[in-house]
ZABADO-54302 format. One record per residue (C-alpha): residue number from 1; residue in one letter; y, z, x. Coordinates in nm, 3 decimals, m for minus. Layout:
BEGIN
  num  residuo        Y        Z        X
  NUM        a        Y        Z        X
...
//
This chain:
BEGIN
  num  residuo        Y        Z        X
    1        m   23.253   24.836    4.662
    2        g   23.292   25.120    4.409
    3        a   23.202   25.481    4.478
    4        s   22.888   25.457    4.262
    5        l   22.756   25.155    4.451
    6        r   22.839   25.315    4.786
    7        a   22.654   25.630    4.680
    8        l   22.356   25.420    4.571
    9        r   22.349   25.236    4.901
   10        a   22.368   25.563    5.096
   11        l   22.072   25.698    4.896
   12        v   21.874   25.375    4.946
   13        l   21.934   25.388    5.322
   14        l   21.823   25.751    5.330
   15        a   21.515   25.661    5.123
   16        g   21.442   25.386    5.373
   17        f   21.394   25.647    5.642
   18        y   21.131   25.823    5.433
   19        l   20.967   25.491    5.343
   20        l   20.943   25.402    5.710
   21        g   20.774   25.736    5.778
   22        v   20.528   25.682    5.492
   23        v   20.441   25.333    5.619
   24        l   20.382   25.457    5.973
   25        l   20.167   25.746    5.850
   26        a   19.968   25.502    5.637
   27        l   19.911   25.278    5.940
   28        l   19.793   25.576    6.143
   29        g   19.562   25.677    5.858
   30        l   19.430   25.318    5.839
   31        a   19.359   25.327    6.213
   32        d   19.163   25.650    6.167
   33        w   18.965   25.503    5.877
   34        a   18.881   25.190    6.076
   35        t   18.771   25.402    6.369
   36        f   18.536   25.611    6.154
   37        t   18.401   25.296    5.986
   38        w   18.347   25.067    6.282
   39        l   18.334   25.289    6.590
   40        h   18.129   25.591    6.690
   41        g   18.118   25.835    6.978
   42        p   18.393   26.000    7.188
   43        i   18.645   25.722    7.117
   44        t   18.658   25.829    6.752
   45        a   18.785   26.176    6.841
   46        k   19.043   26.031    7.084
   47        v   19.185   25.796    6.821
   48        v   19.207   26.072    6.559
   49        i   19.372   26.316    6.801
   50        g   19.616   26.044    6.909
   51        s   19.713   25.960    6.552
   52        v   19.764   26.327    6.468
   53        v   19.986   26.374    6.773
   54        l   20.191   26.070    6.673
   55        a   20.213   26.186    6.311
   56        i   20.365   26.525    6.396
   57        p   20.715   26.395    6.493
   58        i   20.715   26.167    6.187
   59        v   20.634   26.453    5.950
   60        r   20.881   26.688    6.119
   61        g   21.157   26.430    6.082
   62        m   21.072   26.363    5.716
   63        f   21.072   26.728    5.615
   64        m   21.388   26.832    5.791
   65        l   21.542   26.919    5.456
   66        r   21.867   27.060    5.588
   67        t   22.107   26.891    5.824
   68        p   22.215   27.126    6.101
   69        k   22.552   27.279    6.017
   70        p   22.822   27.212    6.275
   71        e   22.994   27.498    6.451
   72        p   23.299   27.622    6.259
   73        a   23.612   27.446    6.383
   74        a   23.841   27.662    6.593
   75        g   24.191   27.687    6.454
   76        v   24.436   27.883    6.243
   77        r   24.373   27.892    5.867
   78        v   24.709   27.908    5.688
   79        t   24.766   28.019    5.331
   80        e   25.027   27.892    5.088
   81        a   25.215   28.220    5.128
   82        q   25.233   28.168    5.505
   83        e   25.327   27.798    5.500
   84        p   25.474   27.716    5.156
   85        l   25.651   27.394    5.258
   86        l   25.344   27.249    5.430
   87        w   25.123   27.330    5.131
   88        q   25.379   27.185    4.890
   89        t   25.391   26.864    5.095
   90        v   25.011   26.832    5.099
   91        r   24.988   26.897    4.722
   92        d   25.262   26.642    4.647
   93        i   25.083   26.378    4.853
   94        a   24.748   26.457    4.686
   95        d   24.915   26.412    4.345
   96        q   25.062   26.078    4.450
   97        v   24.725   25.956    4.572
   98        g   24.558   26.086    4.256
   99        t   24.315   26.341    4.393
  100        r   24.256   26.715    4.416
  101        a   24.436   26.881    4.706
  102        p   24.236   27.059    4.977
  103        d   24.142   27.422    4.923
  104        e   24.206   27.517    5.287
  105        i   24.435   27.398    5.567
  106        l   24.327   27.463    5.924
  107        l   24.572   27.404    6.210
  108        i   24.384   27.272    6.515
  109        d   24.459   27.179    6.877
  110        e   24.399   26.804    6.856
  111        v   24.600   26.487    6.802
  112        n   24.415   26.438    6.477
  113        a   24.403   26.501    6.105
  114        a   24.075   26.501    5.916
  115        v   23.934   26.608    5.583
  116        s   23.595   26.747    5.493
  117        e   23.421   26.860    5.178
  118        d   23.123   27.089    5.131
  119        a   22.971   26.859    4.867
  120        r   22.640   26.959    4.710
  121        l   22.343   26.784    4.553
  122        l   22.365   26.490    4.797
  123        g   22.732   26.446    4.721
  124        l   22.700   26.449    4.341
  125        r   22.895   26.775    4.306
  126        s   23.225   26.847    4.476
  127        g   23.277   27.149    4.696
  128        t   23.537   27.323    4.910
  129        r   23.785   27.078    5.058
  130        r   23.943   27.137    5.399
  131        l   24.226   26.967    5.579
  132        h   24.217   26.992    5.959
  133        l   24.570   26.928    6.088
  134        g   24.652   26.909    6.458
  135        l   24.967   27.082    6.581
  136        p   24.989   26.837    6.875
  137        l   24.984   26.561    6.613
  138        m   25.270   26.725    6.422
  139        t   25.458   26.770    6.750
  140        g   25.475   26.393    6.801
  141        l   25.544   26.275    6.444
  142        d   25.835   26.287    6.208
  143        e   25.789   26.397    5.847
  144        m   25.744   26.046    5.702
  145        q   25.486   25.957    5.966
  146        l   25.301   26.279    5.891
  147        r   25.311   26.198    5.520
  148        a   25.151   25.865    5.601
  149        v   24.874   26.038    5.796
  150        l   24.815   26.294    5.521
  151        a   24.811   26.023    5.253
  152        h   24.542   25.843    5.453
  153        e   24.331   26.160    5.453
  154        m   24.392   26.223    5.082
  155        g   24.283   25.862    5.028
  156        h   23.939   25.959    5.161
  157        y   23.920   26.227    4.892
  158        a   24.037   25.987    4.621
  159        n   23.776   25.728    4.719
  160        l   23.505   25.999    4.726
  161        d   23.437   25.918    5.091
  162        t   23.387   26.285    5.175
  163        r   23.127   26.320    4.897
  164        l   22.900   26.065    5.066
  165        t   22.933   26.218    5.411
  166        p   22.644   26.468    5.365
  167        v   22.405   26.191    5.257
  168        i   22.496   25.967    5.550
  169        a   22.495   26.259    5.794
  170        r   22.149   26.365    5.677
  171        g   22.005   26.020    5.744
  172        r   22.164   26.004    6.087
  173        a   22.047   26.354    6.178
  174        q   21.689   26.284    6.072
  175        l   21.676   25.957    6.262
  176        i   21.821   26.114    6.575
  177        r   21.582   26.408    6.552
  178        t   21.273   26.191    6.502
  179        i   21.366   25.958    6.788
  180        g   21.433   26.263    7.004
  181        h   21.089   26.409    6.928
  182        f   20.916   26.089    7.036
  183        r   21.125   26.053    7.351
  184        d   21.064   26.417    7.447
  185        r   20.690   26.367    7.409
  186        a   20.708   26.046    7.612
  187        d   20.898   26.224    7.890
  188        n   20.650   26.513    7.890
  189        t   20.357   26.273    7.908
  190        e   20.517   26.087    8.196
  191        a   20.593   26.412    8.379
  192        k   20.233   26.531    8.342
  193        e   20.100   26.198    8.465
  194        r   20.334   26.206    8.764
  195        a   20.227   26.562    8.850
  196        r   19.862   26.460    8.822
  197        q   19.908   26.162    9.052
  198        e   20.113   26.362    9.302
  199        k   19.843   26.629    9.315
  200        r   19.577   26.362    9.375
  201        a   19.794   26.206    9.646
  202        e   19.832   26.543    9.820
  203        k   19.455   26.585    9.828
  204        r   19.407   26.237    9.979
  205        i   19.670   26.305   10.244
  206        a   19.505   26.639   10.326
  207        k   19.183   26.449   10.388
  208        g   19.359   26.204   10.617
  209        k   19.350   25.920   10.365
  210        k   19.633   25.697   10.251
  211        a   19.788   25.807    9.921
  212        k   19.833   25.560    9.639
  213        e   20.183   25.481    9.515
  214        i   20.289   25.689    9.215
  215        d   20.289   25.470    8.904
  216        t   20.382   25.615    8.563
  217        d   20.497   25.296    8.392
  218        g   20.234   25.317    8.120
  219        a   20.261   25.690    8.056
  220        g   20.411   25.774    7.718
  221        f   20.411   25.409    7.609
  222        t   20.287   25.485    7.257
  223        y   20.554   25.749    7.202
  224        r   20.825   25.516    7.331
  225        a   20.699   25.239    7.104
  226        m   20.725   25.469    6.802
  227        a   21.074   25.575    6.911
  228        g   21.163   25.206    6.942
  229        i   21.060   25.143    6.579
  230        y   21.282   25.424    6.455
  231        n   21.559   25.313    6.688
  232        l   21.563   24.969    6.526
  233        y   21.604   25.127    6.183
  234        a   21.869   25.362    6.324
  235        r   22.075   25.064    6.442
  236        f   22.046   24.900    6.102
  237        y   22.136   25.231    5.934
  238        m   22.440   25.288    6.157
  239        r   22.574   24.937    6.117
  240        a   22.521   24.942    5.739
  241        t   22.702   25.272    5.695
  242        l   22.974   25.185    5.945
  243        s   23.068   24.863    5.770
  244        s   23.135   25.070    5.459
  245        a   23.314   25.338    5.661
  246        r   23.551   25.084    5.813
  247        r   23.635   24.946    5.471
  248        q   23.706   25.304    5.361
  249        e   23.952   25.343    5.649
  250        l   24.137   25.028    5.548
  251        a   24.148   25.146    5.187
  252        a   24.286   25.484    5.300
  253        d   24.554   25.301    5.501
  254        l   24.679   25.149    5.174
  255        a   24.725   25.501    5.038
  256        s   24.947   25.570    5.342
  257        v   25.161   25.270    5.256
  258        r   25.196   25.370    4.889
  259        v   25.309   25.722    4.973
  260        a   25.516   25.683    5.293
  261        g   25.608   25.316    5.299
  262        r   25.491   25.024    5.507
  263        d   25.700   25.093    5.816
  264        s   25.619   25.466    5.832
  265        a   25.247   25.398    5.788
  266        a   25.245   25.139    6.068
  267        s   25.461   25.348    6.302
  268        a   25.236   25.651    6.247
  269        l   24.935   25.454    6.371
  270        r   25.129   25.327    6.670
  271        e   25.247   25.680    6.744
  272        l   24.890   25.810    6.728
  273        n   24.790   25.561    6.996
  274        a   25.061   25.690    7.230
  275        l   25.021   26.056    7.138
  276        d   24.651   26.068    7.211
  277        s   24.695   25.955    7.572
  278        a   25.011   26.161    7.621
  279        h   24.844   26.478    7.495
  280        e   24.541   26.432    7.719
  281        f   24.769   26.381    8.019
  282        y   24.986   26.677    7.923
  283        m   24.692   26.916    7.890
  284        s   24.543   26.820    8.227
  285        s   24.866   26.784    8.428
  286        y   25.093   27.049    8.272
  287        a   24.935   27.296    8.029
  288        t   24.638   27.376    8.253
  289        l   24.806   27.309    8.588
  290        g   24.817   27.678    8.674
  291        v   24.466   27.779    8.564
  292        g   24.330   27.758    8.920
  293        a   24.613   27.988    9.029
  294        g   24.554   28.232    8.742
  295        l   24.855   28.115    8.540
  296        l   24.937   27.978    8.194
  297        p   25.269   27.887    8.030
  298        r   25.443   28.140    7.808
  299        p   25.286   28.205    7.464
  300        g   25.337   27.907    7.236
  301        q   25.393   27.669    7.528
  302        v   25.033   27.577    7.607
  303        f   25.052   27.327    7.321
  304        g   25.426   27.349    7.252
  305        g   25.530   27.202    7.587
  306        l   25.404   26.862    7.475
  307        r   25.738   26.793    7.306
  308        r   25.918   26.814    7.641
  309        l   25.685   26.558    7.791
  310        l   25.731   26.321    7.498
  311        d   26.109   26.343    7.527
  312        a   26.104   26.279    7.903
  313        r   25.866   25.983    7.897
  314        a   26.006   25.782    7.609
  315        a   25.981   25.447    7.793
  316        e   25.613   25.495    7.878
  317        l   25.534   25.599    7.522
  318        e   25.710   25.294    7.381
  319        e   25.483   25.074    7.592
  320        m   25.177   25.258    7.461
  321        r   25.297   25.206    7.103
  322        r   25.296   24.831    7.162
  323        e   24.961   24.812    7.344
  324        l   24.705   24.864    7.068
  325        s   24.331   24.835    7.118
  326        t   24.179   24.520    6.971
  327        e   23.824   24.657    6.962
  328        p   23.679   24.972    6.804
  329        a   23.630   25.262    7.045
  330        s   23.253   25.200    7.026
  331        p   23.016   24.978    6.825
  332        y   22.951   25.280    6.602
  333        d   23.310   25.399    6.562
  334        s   23.387   25.444    6.192
  335        h   23.746   25.322    6.242
  336        p   23.837   24.953    6.273
  337        a   24.035   24.847    6.580
  338        l   24.383   24.998    6.576
  339        a   24.547   24.657    6.625
  340        e   24.370   24.527    6.314
  341        r   24.481   24.824    6.102
  342        v   24.844   24.796    6.211
  343        a   24.845   24.417    6.163
  344        r   24.713   24.452    5.806
  345        i   24.983   24.706    5.720
  346        e   25.269   24.515    5.883
  347        a   25.161   24.197    5.701
  348        l   25.234   24.363    5.365
  349        p   25.561   24.279    5.188
  350        d   25.868   24.479    5.287
  351        d   25.896   24.771    5.044
  352        g   26.253   24.856    5.136
  353        r   26.163   25.197    5.273
  354        g   26.208   25.119    5.640
  355        g   26.442   25.323    5.854
  356        q   26.415   25.637    5.643
  357        a   26.572   25.937    5.816
  358        a   26.313   26.209    5.866
  359        r   26.305   26.548    6.030
  360        p   26.040   26.642    6.289
  361        a   25.706   26.718    6.126
  362        l   25.692   27.063    6.288
  363        e   25.985   27.166    6.069
  364        l   25.744   27.177    5.775
  365        l   25.614   27.501    5.929
  366        s   25.786   27.832    5.867
  367        s   25.788   27.909    6.239
  368        p   25.650   27.639    6.470
  369        q   25.665   27.870    6.772
  370        e   25.459   28.139    6.596
  371        a   25.207   27.879    6.476
  372        l   25.169   27.739    6.829
  373        a   25.120   28.090    6.971
  374        a   24.864   28.175    6.700
  375        l   24.674   27.855    6.779
  376        e   24.641   27.964    7.141
  377        q   24.484   28.291    7.029
  378        a   24.239   28.101    6.809
  379        v   24.121   27.829    7.047
  380        l   24.162   27.956    7.404
  381        t   23.881   28.152    7.567
  382        p   23.925   28.524    7.640
  383        e   23.934   28.434    8.011
  384        a   24.222   28.191    7.954
  385        l   24.413   28.438    7.737
  386        a   24.387   28.696    8.016
  387        l   24.575   28.473    8.264
  388        t   24.930   28.562    8.367
  389        r   25.199   28.396    8.153
  390        v   25.506   28.259    8.333
  391        d   25.792   28.016    8.270
  392        w   25.729   27.648    8.336
  393        e   25.941   27.643    8.653
  394        d   25.755   27.938    8.806
  395        l   25.420   27.802    8.692
  396        v   25.472   27.474    8.877
  397        h   25.603   27.639    9.196
  398        q   25.340   27.912    9.215
  399        s   25.053   27.680    9.124
  400        m   25.145   27.409    9.374
  401        t   25.206   27.668    9.645
  402        t   24.859   27.812    9.581
  403        y   24.688   27.474    9.582
  404        v   24.862   27.351    9.896
  405        g   24.768   27.676   10.068
  406        q   24.406   27.638    9.959
  407        g   24.407   27.278   10.080
  408        a   24.527   27.395   10.420
  409        e   24.223   27.618   10.470
  410        d   24.022   27.334   10.624
  411        i   24.310   27.266   10.860
  412        r   24.327   27.632   10.965
  413        e   23.951   27.636   11.026
  414        a   23.980   27.328   11.247
  415        l   24.267   27.487   11.442
  416        t   24.076   27.809   11.491
  417        a   23.765   27.619   11.602
  418        e   23.972   27.452   11.875
  419        g   24.140   27.777   11.978
  420        a   24.479   27.671   11.845
  421        g   24.535   27.952   11.598
  422        p   24.586   27.916   11.222
  423        s   24.968   27.880   11.200
  424        l   25.208   27.591   11.254
  425        a   25.374   27.767   11.547
  426        a   25.035   27.826   11.714
  427        l   24.944   27.460   11.670
  428        l   25.270   27.343   11.827
  429        d   25.209   27.579   12.122
  430        a   24.859   27.436   12.161
  431        i   24.992   27.078   12.155
  432        d   25.245   27.163   12.426
  433        a   24.970   27.317   12.640
  434        d   24.715   27.040   12.583
  435        p   24.815   26.727   12.383
  436        a   24.451   26.620   12.357
  437        v   24.385   26.914   12.125
  438        r   24.529   26.698   11.846
  439        w   24.244   26.448   11.867
  440        r   23.981   26.721   11.889
  441        i   24.126   26.879   11.575
  442        a   24.111   26.542   11.400
  443        d   23.736   26.529   11.475
  444        h   23.692   26.811   11.222
  445        f   23.837   26.602   10.938
  446        p   23.644   26.341   10.736
  447        k   23.636   25.994   10.892
  448        s   23.549   25.645   10.783
  449        e   23.256   25.470   10.949
  450        e   23.500   25.253   11.144
  451        a   23.688   25.559   11.269
  452        q   23.365   25.730   11.372
  453        a   23.263   25.428   11.581
  454        a   23.605   25.392   11.750
  455        t   23.671   25.510   12.107
  456        g   23.967   25.543   12.340
  457        r   24.309   25.435   12.214
  458        t   24.161   25.293   11.893
  459        a   24.012   25.635   11.811
  460        r   24.352   25.797   11.868
  461        e   24.519   25.551   11.631
  462        f   24.269   25.645   11.363
  463        a   24.322   26.017   11.431
  464        r   24.704   26.008   11.443
  465        p   24.765   25.985   11.063
  466        s   24.518   26.270   11.001
  467        v   24.698   26.495   11.247
  468        r   25.037   26.400   11.100
  469        r   24.917   26.486   10.746
  470        a   24.782   26.819   10.870
  471        l   25.115   26.901   11.034
  472        g   25.300   26.803   10.718
  473        q   25.080   27.027   10.508
  474        l   25.133   27.321   10.742
  475        v   25.510   27.259   10.724
  476        t   25.493   27.284   10.343
  477        v   25.290   27.605   10.364
  478        e   25.536   27.752   10.615
  479        l   25.845   27.668   10.412
  480        t   25.715   27.780   10.073
  481        a   25.572   28.101   10.218
  482        r   25.914   28.219   10.327
  483        g   26.098   28.079   10.025
  484        a   26.276   27.802   10.215
  485        a   26.130   27.529    9.993
  486        r   26.036   27.523    9.626
  487        w   25.820   27.305    9.404
  488        e   26.029   27.165    9.121
  489        l   25.909   27.089    8.768
  490        s   25.957   26.736    8.639
  491        w   25.857   26.627    8.290
  492        s   25.899   26.262    8.382
  493        d   25.716   26.264    8.717
  494        s   25.488   26.469    8.942
  495        p   25.612   26.800    9.087
  496        t   25.840   26.749    9.385
  497        l   25.917   26.974    9.681
  498        s   26.279   27.076    9.712
  499        y   26.367   27.132   10.079
  500        p   26.613   27.389   10.222
  501        v   26.909   27.156   10.289
  502        p   27.012   26.802   10.191
  503        g   26.868   26.541   10.427
  504        f   26.589   26.771   10.543
  505        e   26.319   26.523   10.440
  506        d   26.487   26.245   10.638
  507        e   26.471   26.456   10.953
  508        l   26.116   26.578   10.888
  509        g   25.956   26.233   10.918
  510        p   26.081   26.160   11.273
  511        a   25.993   26.516   11.378
  512        l   25.633   26.472   11.265
  513        d   25.615   26.132   11.436
  514        a   25.735   26.287   11.761
  515        a   25.468   26.558   11.745
  516        v   25.184   26.304   11.716
  517        a   25.321   26.052   11.969
  518        d   25.119   25.975   12.281
  519        l   25.369   26.189   12.471
  520        p   25.430   26.461   12.213
  521        d   25.762   26.634   12.156
  522        t   25.736   26.940   11.934
  523        e   26.092   27.057   11.982
  524        l   26.231   26.867   11.684
  525        l   25.974   27.021   11.451
  526        r   26.031   27.368   11.591
  527        k   26.408   27.352   11.536
  528        l   26.364   27.209   11.188
  529        v   26.090   27.434   11.052
  530        i   26.003   27.736   11.265
  531        a   26.216   28.035   11.174
  532        p   26.417   28.177   11.470
//
């Protein structure tokens, strides 16, 4: 479907929203006319008031002339003077695709690249073009893969996809707003009816009478029915526009193939699948690991550390590259399933451009480290920027030490409640004096229903693992507090605790077992852990 026909369809769909509003207003007006003609008395006023109340959300939706502007994207806007090679690359790709290059490039903190255009007159006149380019995306791609991604985005410009976005967005916004108005009014009506019935029930109870069950099923029915009508059109609208959007994505994929080659275009999509999950994991498990302890990585490493993770987990990433989703992310996702897109590209004839040597995409930047540091300043909150910056090794050790110490607070409270004192040494003394203190301490920890119902020896068997875990946690706190153990960073696995001497961990297990045995022996644990 050509751009002109797609534009016409977008305008027809938008006009359909207004036509639906006109039809509904006409039906409400017809109901008022019939009421005045055939009915008299108080019911006439009720019908007219009801139709006016229903007409307000319709009119408000129809005359929402401007779509709400989104918040400006957070990122670093780079000029051609700052990043000449990146700009040259983008311009070259735009020329190859046959379209005007973007006017602005904004570096963002996502595994994503996207284009936008401030088109005017319902998309009939072009406007400022922007390319949003994720530094995490560049971190995981080579130059040819990045060229494939950029060619895809330039393909949206060439096909005038960005010109139609304001028209489609306006229709969606007006539908969502109108449906929201009706649902809000339905919820308010239901809430008022519930309050009225609850007040009546309170009066009946005060008089010693039985209160009726609260029933608000019918409240707001008319509003919900009107919302349902618009919701049906909204589904039709979304599906009609999405079918076109998905075809646009497939057409943009062909631009990727023309510019970067079949293999680079397909590998870029596979890499995106792996990068998205890897970046999410990296941000939650590494970049923000120290936030609760008041720490962040060194400047430039909040996003820059992703490369280390990618290098260390190559096998896992390769598996993600192979496992592509066969369904769109949602019924209304504008992108076809990733497996379908890759299959279409890989089914194309071999263009002889496979196996091209390419440098890392970040090398298109004048200074990747400075760009990564500038991105932190642009997207992190003032509170995050105020955190202490440390090396990765110190961040992991200090953070884990803090969290383990915080996790031991409940254990210390249980010890104190049983008169055992808050330290490991005090607990071992208490066990020597009264072995049963272990089971009383365990009563302070969460239990399953089965454990709560258990008695005698069975109860002790349930309690034993809890006491052993508590002792183990206190051992960790004791050793890290005096610098005898250290949490070690691993890019391929979770942080691990490095003990004072080789074989320490092998001795620790039996020592903990001895301390929670029916006849406890704390001597092994004392010799192993407690400082002389």
